[in-house]
Each structure stands twice: as structure tokens, then as C-alpha cells.
N, C-alpha and C positions, 0 to 999 in steps of 0.2 A: 682129160683124165691122166695124161702122160703119154709116153710112147711105148707101145707094146704091139708086137706083131705075131701073127699066127697064134693067137691066144688059145684057141680051141685045140690046136695041134700039139702044143707043148706047154709046160708050166712056165710061169714067169716069176720074177722077183717082185715082191711088194715093197715099195718105198713109202714108209709111213711118216707123215709130218703132222705136228699138232702145235697150236698156239692158244694159250689162254689169255684172258684179260690181264692177269697179273704179269705174265711174261712180257706184255707190251711195254712195261716200264723199264725193261732192260735194253731197249733200243732194237737195232736191226739184227743183233747177233742171233736172236731166236726167231726172226721173222719167217713166215712160210716160204717166201721166195729164197731166202738164204739157206734154209734147210733143204729145199728142193735142189738147189745148186750143189750143195755138199754131197747129198745122196746120189744124184745123177753122175757127178764126177767120180765118186767112189765106185759106182757100178761100172761105168765105162772103162775106168782104169783097170778093172779086173775082167774085162771082156764080156760084161753082162750088158747086152743091148735090148733084151726082151724083158722090159719091166713096166710096172703100172704104179702110178702115184695115187695114194689115198691120203686125203687131208681133212683135218678138223680145225677150223678157225674159230676161236672163241669158246673152247670147251676145256673144262677143268680136267686135270690128270687123275683126280680121285673118282671121276665118273666115267665108267666104261661104256655107257649107253650113248656113244657118239656115232653119228651117221657114217663117217668115213671108216672108223674102226670096225663098226658092225658089218659094213660092206666087205672089208678085208677079211673078217672072220668067216663070212659066208663063202668067199672064194677059197679060203684055207680049208674049210670043212668039205668043200666040193673037190678038194685035192687039185686045185689049179695053181697053187703057189708052192714054189720050191724054197724060197728064202724070204725072210722079213728083215729089212734094214731100216734102222732108225739112227738119228744123230746121237742120242744118248738114252739111257734108261728112263729118264724123267719124261722124255717125249712120249714114250710108250704108255707110261702111267705112273701114278704116285701112290698106289695102294699095294703094299708089298705082298699081301696075300694073293691078290688077283694076278699081279704081274708074275709072281712065282708059279702060279697055277698054269699060266699060258706058256711061259718060257721053259719051265722045267718039267712039265707033265704033258700038256696038250700038244705043243709043237713037236716034241720028240716022238709022240705017238703017231703023228701024221707025217713024220719024216720031213719036218720043216726046219731049216737052218735059221738061227736068229743071230743078228749082228747089231751091236750098238757101237758105232764107230768111235766116239770120243772116250767111251769107257773101256775100250779094248775087249769087249765081250764078243765071242764067236763060239757058238755051241759046237762047231765042228772041230774046235781046238780044245785040248785039255788044259791049256795054259790060262791062268788068270781068271778062270770062271768061279773059283771058290769064293771070291770076294763079292760076287754078284748079289747074293741075298742081302748083304750088308748095305750095298748101294741102294737096293730097293727100300730098305728100312729108312735110310737117310733121306731118300726122296719123299717118303711119306711123312717123316718128321718135318721136312721143309713145308709141305702142304699144311700140316697142322699148325705150325708156327705162323705161317702167313694168315691162316684163318683167325688165329688169336689176335693178331695185330689189326686185322680188318674189323673184328668185333669191337676192339677197344676204341678204334676211330669212330665207328658207328655209335657207340655208347656216348662218346663225348659230343658228337653232332646232335644226337637225339635229345640229350639233356640240355643242349643249348637252343633247342627249338627248331633246328633245321629239319626239313622234310627228309625222311629216310627211304621213301618209295622211289623206285626208278622212274615210274610214270605217275603223273598227276591223276587223281580220280576222274572218271568220266564226268564231263561238265567243266573241267578245268584244263589248263595247259601250262607248261612252263613259260614264264615271261621271257621272250627272246632277249630282252635287255638285261635280265637278271634271272638266270635259270634256277636260282634257289627259291624264287618266288612263284606262287601260283596265281594265274589270272583267269578270268572267265573265258571259256571257249563257247562263244554265244550259241552256235547251233546245238551243241550237246547240252549246254546249260538250260536252254529252253525246254528240252525234252525232260531233264531232271526236274525242272519246275512243274511241268505238266504232271509228272509222276506224283509229286507232292500234292497237287490239287486232286488227283484221282484218289489218293488216300483219304483226304479230307471229305471226299464224297462217299467214302465207305467201301471203296474197292480194295480187294486183296491182290497179292502179287500175281496170281494166275489170271485174274480178270484184267489187271493192268497190262500184262503181257499180251493178251488177246487184243486189247484195244490198240496197243502200239503196232501190233502186226497188221491189224486192219487199216491203220493209218499209213502203213508202209514206211515206218520209221526204221532206219538202219540200226541193227544191234551195235553195241559198243565195239565189238571186234570188227564188224564190217565197216563201221564208221572210221575206225583207226586205219583200216586197210585202204579206204578211199582217200584218206589224207596222207598215205605213205608213211604212217607211223608204225614202228615195230613195237607191239605190246605183248609179244610172247604168248599170244592166244590164238589158237587155230580157228579161223573163221568157219562158221557153219555153212552147210550147203545152201540154206535159205538165208540171205542177208537180212531178211526181216523176221527171222525166226526167234523172236523174244521168248524166253521161258521164265517161269516163276523164280528160279534160283538167281537169274541175272537181276531181276527186279528187286528181290530180297537183298541181294548184295548191295545194291544202291541204297535201299532203305536203311540198312545197317550202318551206313556211313553218314548218318544224319548230322553228326557233330562236324564233320568236314564241310558239309553243305551249309552249316551255320557259320562257317568261317573260322573254325578252330583246327589246329594241328594236333593229331593224336599219334604219338610214337610208342613203339614197343608193344604193338598189338599182337605180334607173332614172334616166334623164335624157332630155332632148329636144334634138335637134340645133339647133332654132331655135324662136323664139317664134311663128313662123308654123305650125309643125308640131305636131299633137296626138299624133303617134306616139311611144310610149315606147321607149327603147333600153335594154337590160340593161347595167349597168355590171359590170366584172369584180369578183370578190369582194374583190380587193385594195383597191378604192375604197370598200367598204362601211364604215360606222362602226357598231359594235355596242356596246350598253350592256346589261349583264347584270342580271337580276333586277329588272326595272322594273315587272312586274305579275305577278299570280298565274298559275302555269303550269297548263296543262290536261293535258299529257303528262308522264309520269315520264321520268327519264333513260333507262330501259330501252326505253320505247316510242320515244323520240326517236332512240336509237342504232339501233333496228331500222329506223325510217323512213329515216334517213340512209344506212344500208347498202343498203337496198332501192333508193333513188334513185341510188346510185353504181353499182349492179350491175343496172341496168335490162335486162330481156330483151325481145327482140322476135322474133316468129315469122318464119321464112323463108317463101318461097312454097310450100314443101312442108309447112308447118304445124309444122316443128320449131322448138324454142326455141334 
């Protein structure tokens, strides 16, 4: 975590570093190690030896729900921190309203000094702080502009038939020889095929989930974890704990399991929001026969029909 002594006896300085995926394109100048070197040297040169390093690697500046940042806030609220030091304002965040709320309201209330080295910001000094809100707006504009460029690139790729998802659907994996192409992941593909057969036999998502659990089939999240693949899904306590929503999600991707690519199924309202919104099917772009199918046309037809005529029990237990 960094070097800090007698933490419980006295307050320490918080050295905060952050790196997002977009920052990696700029080389080593913004790397975590480089930021730590700068902040540590700055602190030591000013006689600050009692400090703690908080870091977030791979997190956007528009999102303040970062583990390192939240840990730092917890220590600040507990009045354990005297000073927060960052390389520049953009490392702290790129949402000018939230940055201003912390640096201009909450930190002063808790008697926490804030320093952004490269921007010359020091809340203990009355010099040069008037321009700080404008820096925050510029940083947010940068994040918005980057988001626009990424969206434009994704639109071109999507319309050209390239897969837009970070991970291939359960049952497939990226071809090691050509990451743009999906190939069968045989172990998972066999499970997907069995799910299709269960649908043809008349089973619904809840019943299929129970059957898979009885067979001790790893859930997709547990399967990815066993393979060392990061799928950004928190594994369940029970690695065989299939549920109806997981099965339904697989059934809803029947087009992909027929060998087709479906792009633009979801969107986001804003670059500040991580929540995905489902697009209407009229906005989807479908490319047929782009990869090897797992399901036959008969299985896919049965799945599609089952999803169109979903049944739900009434309070009296009737279908």
C-alpha cells in the first residue's frame, strides 16, 4: 500500500494515482509507477514521510466508484488524512461537478489540504486556485471528446461486421490466431448445445437451471474463473448455482449460437453512465454466418418460439 508509519497515532498524506485504459495510449508518462515516483519524491522533498498510496488501475476518471478512491474517502471521512496529493487534476477525476464538490467543499470541511502538482493547485495557498474550476471543466470536456471518438470507431467497426463485445458469448472464445474471430470453446459449447436440447424437450429456464445444477455444471462466471478469464462478472458462492436469468440470457442469444453476429443491441445514454440500455431490434445490425454455429436451425427455432411464448405462473400456481 505504500509506506506509512504510526498510522493510528497521527494523520498521513494520501498519495492518489489513477490510470485508465485510454491513458495507456500515452505511454509511460501517466503510468502508475511513474505517478507514484513523482508523488513520493514530492512528499519526501517537503519532509512528508508518513504517507499512504491509494491507486486505481484501469478506471475512468468520470466514475468515482473506484476501489482505491473509495478507500481514500473512507480514511478521509475518518479524519485519518491531512493532505491529498495527485499528479494533476485529471488523475483525481474528470467530472467537474464531483471534483469541485470534494476539493472545494468536502475537503475544506474536513480540514484536508489538496495538492495537484502539475497544475500548481494547493488549497493552502491563495495563489492560482481561481483557475481550478476551469481546469476541471476542461478535463471533463476531454473525457467527453474521447467518448465521442470511441463511439465513432465502434460504429465503423460494428457496421463492418466486427464483433463489438469484449468477450465472446459463453460457448465461444476468441481465436488465438485471429482475436477478431470467434471459435467454439468445446466444453462450454457442449453445455449450450444441451441447453438447446432441453428447450426442445419442453423445459423452461428455471427447470434447465435446476438440471444443470444437478449435473454440477459450472456456471459461466465460475467456468471463466476456472480458465483464468476476466469476464467482469462476480462469481457466485455456489460455482454450480445456475439460475433462470443466466439460462434466459443464453437463450436470448440464439442468433449468435446460429453463427450470426449481432451488433448495436445496447447503448449508453451518456459517457458518464455505465448502465446499458437495450436498443429496439430495428436498430440492430446482423451479419449472417460469421462463425461456426452451436445450435441447429431446429434448436434455434424452438428457442425463439419458447422466448416468444414465455409463460409465467399466477399467484395460484397456474401457468
